[in-house]
C-alpha positions as CSV (number, residue, x, y, z in Angstrom):
1,X,91.1,108.4,74.7
2,X,90.3,112.3,73.8
3,X,93.0,114.9,73.6
4,X,91.6,117.2,76.0
5,X,92.5,117.1,79.7
6,X,90.5,116.1,82.4
7,X,88.3,118.5,84.2
8,X,90.0,117.6,87.5
9,X,93.5,116.3,87.7
10,X,93.7,112.8,88.7
11,X,96.1,113.3,91.5
12,X,93.2,115.0,93.3
13,X,92.0,111.6,93.8
14,X,93.1,108.5,96.0
15,X,94.6,105.4,94.1
16,X,93.0,103.1,96.5
17,X,89.7,104.3,97.2
18,X,89.2,106.6,94.6
19,X,87.7,109.6,96.6
20,X,88.5,113.1,96.3
21,X,91.3,114.1,98.4
22,X,92.0,117.5,99.7
23,X,95.6,119.4,99.6
24,X,95.9,118.7,103.5
25,X,95.0,114.7,103.4
26,X,96.8,114.2,100.0
27,X,100.0,111.4,100.5
28,X,102.5,110.5,97.9
29,X,103.0,106.7,96.9
30,X,105.7,105.8,98.8
31,X,107.8,102.4,98.3
32,X,105.7,101.3,101.7
33,X,102.4,102.1,100.3
34,X,103.3,99.7,97.2
35,X,104.7,97.1,99.0
36,X,101.7,96.8,101.9
37,X,99.2,97.4,98.7
38,X,100.6,94.5,97.0
39,X,100.9,92.3,100.1
40,X,96.7,92.8,100.9
41,X,95.6,93.0,97.6
42,X,98.0,90.6,95.6
43,X,97.8,93.5,93.0
44,X,100.7,95.7,92.0
45,X,100.4,98.9,92.4
46,X,100.7,100.0,88.8
47,X,99.9,102.8,86.5
48,X,102.0,105.1,87.8
49,X,104.1,106.0,84.5
50,X,100.4,106.7,82.9
51,X,98.5,109.8,83.3
52,X,95.0,107.9,83.4
53,X,95.3,107.1,87.1
54,X,95.9,109.0,90.5
55,X,99.4,109.4,91.7
56,X,98.4,109.8,95.0
57,X,96.3,108.0,98.1
58,X,94.7,109.9,101.0
59,X,95.6,109.7,104.5
60,X,92.8,107.1,105.6
61,X,94.4,104.5,102.9
62,X,97.5,104.9,103.9
63,X,97.1,104.7,107.4
64,X,94.6,101.8,107.5
65,X,97.3,100.0,105.3
66,X,100.1,100.7,108.3
67,X,97.6,99.5,111.0
68,X,96.8,96.2,108.9
69,X,100.2,95.5,108.4
70,X,101.4,96.5,112.1
71,X,98.5,93.9,113.2
72,X,96.5,96.5,115.0
73,X,93.9,96.7,111.9
74,X,91.9,93.4,111.3
75,X,90.9,93.8,107.4
76,X,90.8,97.1,105.0
77,X,87.2,98.8,104.6
78,X,87.2,96.7,101.2
79,X,88.1,93.4,99.5
80,X,89.3,94.8,96.0
81,X,90.6,98.4,95.3
82,X,89.7,100.8,92.3
83,X,90.4,99.6,88.9
84,X,91.6,101.8,86.8
85,X,91.6,102.0,82.8
86,X,92.1,103.8,79.8
87,X,89.6,106.2,79.5
88,X,87.2,106.4,75.9
89,X,86.0,109.6,76.2
90,X,85.8,112.9,78.5
91,X,81.9,112.8,78.6
92,X,80.9,109.6,79.3
93,X,84.1,107.1,80.3
94,X,85.9,109.8,82.4
95,X,85.9,109.8,86.4
96,X,87.6,112.6,86.7
97,X,85.5,114.8,84.8
98,X,82.4,113.1,86.1
99,X,82.9,114.0,89.6
100,X,81.4,117.0,90.8
101,X,83.8,118.3,93.9
102,X,82.8,122.1,94.1
103,X,81.8,123.5,97.1
104,X,83.2,119.8,99.0
105,X,85.5,120.5,102.0
106,X,87.1,118.0,104.6
107,X,84.1,117.8,106.3
108,X,81.1,117.4,103.9
109,X,83.0,115.2,101.4
110,X,81.3,112.1,102.5
111,X,78.6,113.9,100.5
112,X,80.1,113.4,96.9
113,X,78.6,111.1,94.6
114,X,81.0,109.1,93.0
115,X,80.2,106.9,89.3
116,X,81.0,103.3,88.6
117,X,82.7,103.5,84.9
118,X,84.5,101.2,82.7
119,X,87.6,102.9,83.1
120,X,87.3,103.3,86.9
121,X,85.5,100.8,88.7
122,X,84.5,101.1,91.9
123,X,85.8,99.2,95.3
124,X,84.3,95.8,96.2
125,X,83.5,96.0,99.6
126,X,85.3,92.9,102.3
127,X,83.1,90.1,102.4
128,X,83.1,86.3,103.3
129,X,83.7,85.7,99.7
130,X,86.8,87.9,99.6
131,X,89.7,86.1,102.1
132,X,90.9,88.7,104.5
133,X,94.9,88.1,104.1
134,X,97.4,87.7,107.2
135,X,100.1,91.1,107.5
136,X,103.5,89.9,107.0
137,X,105.9,89.8,109.8
138,X,108.0,92.4,107.7
139,X,108.2,94.6,104.4
140,X,111.3,92.5,103.6
141,X,108.8,89.3,103.2
142,X,106.7,91.1,100.4
143,X,108.2,90.7,97.1
144,X,106.0,92.2,94.3
145,X,106.1,90.2,90.8
146,X,108.1,93.2,89.4
147,X,110.8,92.3,92.1
148,X,110.8,89.0,91.5
149,X,111.7,89.8,87.8
150,X,114.6,91.7,88.4
151,X,116.6,89.2,89.9
152,X,116.5,86.9,86.8
153,X,119.9,87.0,84.6
154,X,119.6,88.9,81.2
155,X,118.1,86.9,78.2
156,X,120.1,87.0,75.0
157,X,117.4,88.4,72.8
158,X,119.7,87.8,69.5
159,X,119.8,84.0,70.3
160,X,118.2,82.2,67.6
161,X,116.8,80.1,70.5
162,X,115.6,82.9,72.5
163,X,111.6,82.4,72.5
164,X,109.7,83.6,75.4
165,X,105.9,84.6,75.6
166,X,105.8,87.3,77.8
167,X,102.1,88.3,77.4
168,X,99.0,86.9,79.7
169,X,97.8,83.7,78.8
170,X,93.9,84.4,78.8
171,X,91.6,81.6,80.6
172,X,89.6,79.3,78.2
173,X,86.4,78.4,79.3
174,X,87.1,75.3,80.6
175,X,89.8,76.5,82.8
176,X,87.5,79.2,83.9
177,X,85.3,76.3,84.5
178,X,87.9,74.4,86.9
179,X,88.7,77.6,88.9
180,X,85.7,78.4,89.9
181,X,84.8,74.9,91.0
182,X,88.3,74.4,92.7
183,X,87.8,77.9,94.2
184,X,84.0,76.6,95.7
185,X,82.7,80.3,94.5
186,X,79.5,81.4,95.1
187,X,77.4,82.3,91.9
188,X,77.9,86.2,92.8
189,X,81.9,85.4,93.4
190,X,81.8,83.7,90.0
191,X,80.6,86.7,88.1
192,X,82.6,89.1,89.9
193,X,85.6,86.8,89.2
194,X,84.7,86.5,85.5
195,X,83.8,90.3,85.2
196,X,87.4,91.2,86.4
197,X,89.1,89.0,84.3
198,X,87.3,90.1,81.0
199,X,88.1,93.8,82.2
200,X,91.6,92.5,81.9
201,X,91.3,90.7,78.5
202,X,92.0,87.5,80.5
203,X,89.1,85.4,79.2
204,X,90.2,83.7,75.8
205,X,87.3,84.7,72.8
206,X,83.8,83.3,73.3
207,X,84.4,82.6,77.1
208,X,81.3,83.2,79.1
209,X,80.7,83.6,82.8
210,X,77.3,84.8,83.2
211,X,75.6,81.4,83.4
212,X,77.2,80.9,86.3
213,X,73.9,82.4,88.3
214,X,72.8,79.2,87.3
215,X,75.3,76.6,87.8
216,X,76.3,77.3,91.3
217,X,74.7,74.0,92.7
218,X,76.1,72.1,89.7
219,X,79.3,73.5,90.0
220,X,79.8,72.7,94.0
221,X,78.0,69.7,94.8
222,X,80.9,67.5,93.3
223,X,83.4,68.8,95.4
224,X,84.1,67.4,99.0
225,X,85.3,69.8,102.2
226,X,88.6,68.0,101.7
227,X,89.2,68.3,98.3
228,X,87.8,71.9,97.7
229,X,90.4,73.1,100.3
230,X,93.1,71.1,98.9
231,X,92.8,72.6,95.5
232,X,91.8,76.2,96.7
233,X,95.6,77.4,97.5
234,X,96.9,76.1,94.2
235,X,94.2,77.9,92.4
236,X,94.3,81.2,93.9
237,X,97.9,81.4,93.2
238,X,97.7,81.0,89.8
239,X,95.0,83.6,89.5
240,X,97.3,86.1,91.6
241,X,100.2,85.5,89.7
242,X,98.1,85.9,86.2
243,X,96.3,88.9,87.9
244,X,99.5,90.6,89.1
245,X,101.0,90.1,85.7
246,X,98.2,92.0,83.4
247,X,98.4,94.6,86.3
248,X,102.1,95.1,85.7
249,X,101.8,95.7,81.8
250,X,98.7,98.3,82.2
């Protein structure tokens, strides 16, 4: 990333939706927001120790999460939030240098144009291909991957028997094929999944996903409805665990 700073501070944007926030609508990222964000998107709200991502959320996103948690809103307005990555430069790959907010205020900020960059992938709208989760009964029922790790007993790294692979485990071509098949994904959903995994370096070298646009019928025709439903839950759990693990490390 280039040394010079961004034209606009990242904290003028919402971590969840990526939109520009006027000062009166800025909200700090509370523990409540972190927990409910994880419960809905199955992703850890990370990057808070890095300058590359916003450290604020907008009032609308905070309120939408609150309403969903209380059962007063069926779903969020999109199924996948903004995915933040390290900027390569401030000219062509910096979200905060690319958005022009001059002259915009609370009344007209809906007209602001937002780019879709490698460093900031725009939200994906809610659709039938992205299942809407049910809200948990209480905050105590929400436990993120980082909270799970805190209850583990400490390991003695000086021990000669200490050997733990804590790094992410990328999908091989066969594993990716099995996952797409087990989830019964359409070609568009399969390509979206492959793109997200590639952006997080979760695909092994040589693993491709573009061919799914030609293989949708071949992938799904061998699954009965009963078999598809039986495998969907375990495969989705595998994907969520791997995604949450990597997002927590970036």
